[in-house]
Legacy VTK file of the C-alpha trace (Angstrom):
# vtk DataFile Version 3.0
C-alpha trace
ASCII
DATASET POLYDATA
POINTS 298 float
81.343 131.679 133.729
79.683 128.441 132.980
80.776 125.121 134.303
79.654 122.709 130.953
81.685 125.521 129.135
84.917 125.423 131.425
84.469 121.614 131.378
84.524 121.419 128.014
86.922 123.768 127.051
89.288 121.902 128.569
88.234 118.484 127.208
89.129 120.219 124.219
92.365 121.232 125.340
93.622 118.085 126.771
92.515 116.689 123.810
94.670 118.824 121.850
97.695 118.295 124.013
97.670 115.117 124.047
97.331 114.110 119.796
99.936 117.074 119.117
102.369 115.550 121.713
105.447 113.977 119.653
107.899 111.355 119.836
110.944 109.770 117.954
111.032 106.541 117.730
114.048 103.776 116.224
112.756 100.791 114.150
115.187 98.128 112.381
112.933 95.739 109.724
114.645 92.435 108.020
113.352 91.090 104.755
114.299 87.593 103.644
113.034 86.580 99.355
112.021 83.246 97.981
114.943 81.661 97.837
116.216 82.623 101.496
112.583 81.814 103.611
112.748 78.457 101.957
116.354 77.968 102.421
116.181 78.957 105.998
113.367 77.097 106.773
113.457 73.581 104.963
109.599 74.283 104.281
108.047 74.937 100.582
105.082 76.138 99.743
103.403 75.735 103.069
102.153 78.904 104.362
101.419 77.437 107.920
104.921 75.326 108.920
106.999 78.671 107.074
104.979 81.081 109.379
105.462 78.469 112.272
109.456 78.803 111.676
109.775 82.369 111.268
107.769 83.098 114.443
109.324 80.517 117.103
112.645 83.100 115.796
113.225 86.942 116.542
114.750 89.279 114.423
118.560 88.480 115.799
118.251 84.937 114.807
117.177 85.883 111.384
119.355 88.007 110.855
122.671 86.183 111.639
121.413 83.395 110.042
121.221 85.173 107.122
124.144 86.935 106.689
126.165 83.654 108.045
124.175 81.736 105.093
125.295 84.270 102.419
120.781 85.003 102.036
119.761 87.396 99.907
118.051 89.378 102.210
117.515 93.314 103.194
118.315 95.317 106.152
116.693 98.876 106.632
117.070 101.168 109.789
114.950 103.614 110.746
113.965 107.045 112.658
110.132 107.218 113.185
109.188 111.206 113.514
105.083 111.487 114.443
103.637 114.526 115.803
99.962 114.440 116.010
98.585 113.643 112.810
102.360 114.341 110.851
104.274 111.166 109.918
108.102 111.014 108.874
110.388 108.367 108.692
114.191 108.309 107.269
115.277 105.583 106.046
118.959 103.506 104.070
117.057 101.021 102.362
119.061 98.933 99.072
122.201 101.987 99.791
119.996 104.730 99.287
118.957 107.304 101.832
115.019 108.134 101.837
112.120 109.898 103.739
108.591 109.542 103.804
106.336 112.344 104.946
102.126 111.813 105.625
100.392 114.739 106.275
96.881 113.162 107.464
95.483 116.425 107.930
96.117 117.218 104.319
96.467 114.109 102.969
100.116 114.942 101.019
102.917 112.763 101.086
105.808 113.023 100.060
108.614 110.398 98.950
112.172 112.079 99.789
114.838 110.501 97.774
117.637 112.739 99.542
120.948 111.578 97.205
119.166 112.835 94.052
117.859 115.668 96.009
114.485 115.170 94.613
110.737 114.730 96.144
107.927 112.849 94.218
104.251 114.461 95.543
101.386 112.667 95.276
97.917 112.988 97.590
96.206 110.365 99.296
93.015 111.129 97.047
94.669 111.042 93.918
96.053 107.885 94.892
93.262 106.147 95.770
91.866 107.466 92.280
94.557 105.905 90.287
93.780 102.675 91.732
90.354 102.792 91.202
91.155 103.811 87.805
94.170 101.306 87.361
91.005 98.605 88.565
88.952 99.739 85.903
91.239 98.803 82.826
92.015 95.618 84.250
88.756 94.380 83.993
88.257 95.953 80.426
91.528 94.429 79.528
90.748 90.832 81.329
87.393 91.135 79.567
89.164 91.252 76.370
91.304 88.329 77.178
88.450 85.517 78.427
90.039 83.272 76.414
93.549 83.381 77.535
92.657 84.137 81.075
91.082 80.449 80.975
94.046 78.959 80.195
96.360 80.583 82.765
97.148 78.476 86.390
94.308 78.715 88.387
96.412 80.807 90.886
97.105 83.061 88.230
93.876 83.682 87.270
92.821 84.195 90.845
95.642 86.582 91.022
94.795 89.110 88.271
91.134 88.814 89.530
91.348 89.986 92.399
93.833 92.892 91.331
91.468 94.244 89.045
88.645 93.740 91.783
86.474 91.343 90.098
86.965 88.683 93.014
87.134 89.807 96.431
90.082 88.964 98.526
88.099 86.673 102.123
88.668 89.136 105.006
91.576 88.421 107.662
90.594 86.330 111.022
92.499 88.247 113.804
92.908 86.146 116.635
93.922 87.188 120.502
96.086 84.209 121.488
96.360 85.828 124.947
100.326 85.481 125.371
102.060 88.247 126.223
105.162 89.099 126.404
107.922 92.264 126.944
109.701 93.352 124.043
112.111 96.254 124.172
110.085 97.344 127.711
106.692 97.510 125.925
104.405 95.191 127.469
102.705 93.619 124.717
99.855 91.224 123.634
100.141 88.725 120.996
97.868 88.714 117.834
97.721 86.991 114.774
96.308 87.449 111.313
95.340 84.565 109.313
95.052 85.924 105.469
94.657 84.201 102.237
98.333 84.341 100.600
99.986 85.273 104.332
100.436 84.612 108.036
101.423 87.759 110.458
102.077 87.570 114.324
102.067 91.190 116.192
102.635 91.941 119.207
100.789 95.043 120.074
101.443 97.268 123.239
98.742 100.274 124.932
102.072 102.287 125.943
101.238 105.611 124.893
98.135 105.536 123.854
97.983 108.293 121.774
100.320 106.482 118.592
96.861 104.142 118.529
95.090 106.654 117.510
97.827 107.873 114.899
99.029 104.556 114.095
95.601 103.426 112.856
95.212 106.777 110.778
98.402 106.438 108.927
97.953 102.228 108.266
94.079 102.488 107.151
94.912 105.953 104.903
96.882 103.628 101.810
94.020 102.588 99.601
96.159 99.645 98.626
95.569 98.818 102.454
91.997 97.279 102.223
92.844 94.414 104.526
94.958 96.317 106.871
92.225 98.832 107.739
90.001 95.405 108.199
92.514 93.862 110.415
92.976 97.307 112.552
89.354 97.062 113.481
89.205 94.599 115.044
92.108 95.062 117.238
90.682 97.743 118.635
94.133 99.492 120.904
97.448 99.310 120.853
99.933 99.347 117.453
102.805 97.187 116.912
106.014 96.896 118.569
107.326 93.655 116.400
105.112 92.184 113.305
106.631 89.127 111.254
105.111 88.817 108.269
105.342 85.665 106.212
103.849 84.972 102.427
104.381 81.940 100.302
104.886 81.676 96.669
101.209 82.556 94.944
100.922 82.475 91.179
103.351 84.966 89.436
104.400 86.321 93.003
107.210 85.384 95.521
106.921 84.867 98.944
109.231 86.641 101.586
109.518 87.512 105.256
109.152 91.032 106.984
110.165 91.250 110.255
110.033 95.032 111.883
110.776 96.126 115.164
110.002 99.696 117.070
113.340 99.245 119.661
113.111 102.637 121.373
110.451 105.408 121.372
110.795 108.838 123.264
108.737 111.879 123.537
110.930 114.728 121.615
110.596 117.938 120.305
111.046 118.258 116.344
112.658 120.675 114.523
110.432 122.930 112.736
110.186 121.939 108.869
110.579 118.778 110.020
107.071 117.560 108.318
108.007 119.557 104.616
110.383 118.131 102.057
113.752 119.969 101.860
114.231 123.456 100.359
115.923 123.300 97.352
114.674 119.792 96.575
113.272 119.490 92.687
109.668 118.334 93.106
108.483 115.449 90.544
104.624 114.553 90.949
102.917 111.293 90.511
102.498 111.409 86.885
106.557 111.377 86.841
106.848 108.513 89.618
104.802 106.528 87.344
106.568 107.454 83.971
103.252 107.935 81.860
100.669 104.544 83.450
98.338 103.858 81.755
94.830 104.384 83.512
96.530 107.523 85.432
93.976 110.257 86.139
94.879 113.177 84.491
LINES 1 299
298 0 1 2 3 4 5 6 7 8 9 10 11 12 13 14 15 16 17 18 19 20 21 22 23 24 25 26 27 28 29 30 31 32 33 34 35 36 37 38 39 40 41 42 43 44 45 46 47 48 49 50 51 52 53 54 55 56 57 58 59 60 61 62 63 64 65 66 67 68 69 70 71 72 73 74 75 76 77 78 79 80 81 82 83 84 85 86 87 88 89 90 91 92 93 94 95 96 97 98 99 100 101 102 103 104 105 106 107 108 109 110 111 112 113 114 115 116 117 118 119 120 121 122 123 124 125 126 127 128 129 130 131 132 133 134 135 136 137 138 139 140 141 142 143 144 145 146 147 148 149 150 151 152 153 154 155 156 157 158 159 160 161 162 163 164 165 166 167 168 169 170 171 172 173 174 175 176 177 178 179 180 181 182 183 184 185 186 187 188 189 190 191 192 193 194 195 196 197 198 199 200 201 202 203 204 205 206 207 208 209 210 211 212 213 214 215 216 217 218 219 220 221 222 223 224 225 226 227 228 229 230 231 232 233 234 235 236 237 238 239 240 241 242 243 244 245 246 247 248 249 250 251 252 253 254 255 256 257 258 259 260 261 262 263 264 265 266 267 268 269 270 271 272 273 274 275 276 277 278 279 280 281 282 283 284 285 286 287 288 289 290 291 292 293 294 295 296 297
């Protein structure tokens, strides 16, 4: 038999085996809102100083201080399932048991509300078309509101121009600091990302290198995450074990701090149906979710 054929066949099965490996991970996250961000940091409307403060804290420090000070915050614990191009996250947030499933082969997305025994189905291409339609409608409306727009504060006007696609955001600045740290057993490198209205610190690991492809596809598949796609094109390898994102109040959008941390990951075999909506749940559509929002493509 042709040696080249044997080699190509071996490589095909090797790549397929690596990409189809399945994992289960545990993640925790905490989000602080505008008042809590200001009260905890002692800094108001200064993005870099606020970021410096929160970058100097770890997850447990923030969680303990937020609780002891009675600050408005939200904690979410999640279980993550990955198998090739299939992703699922089970989470409890605001007292609701939810799951999110993304199938990057079919580009289908399911948001599952377990307490209501229903799920919302959408497609990434459908979502992208909806986003484009909404931007087009907003641009047309803003054209009719030129006089009113001129009277808006500059930050509010800039935000609306970006939402409508009339003005592009500056590309993120990605800084590889050279610092290293072991987090939850993962050897990591520090990456800082500067955007117009946010600062992000990522501790990125190259452990489980197969997960880089999976993470990149998931992070860049969502149409609204164009800036994320740009930054992950610059971060050539690895995936984030720990991510701290800081935004400050701008225009009508309040600031926040979000810290997400993967604290365990192991190879596992998933049960059949893990990446399917549960049987017996009521299916809802994107139209149901948006409530007939104007601009939704029919």
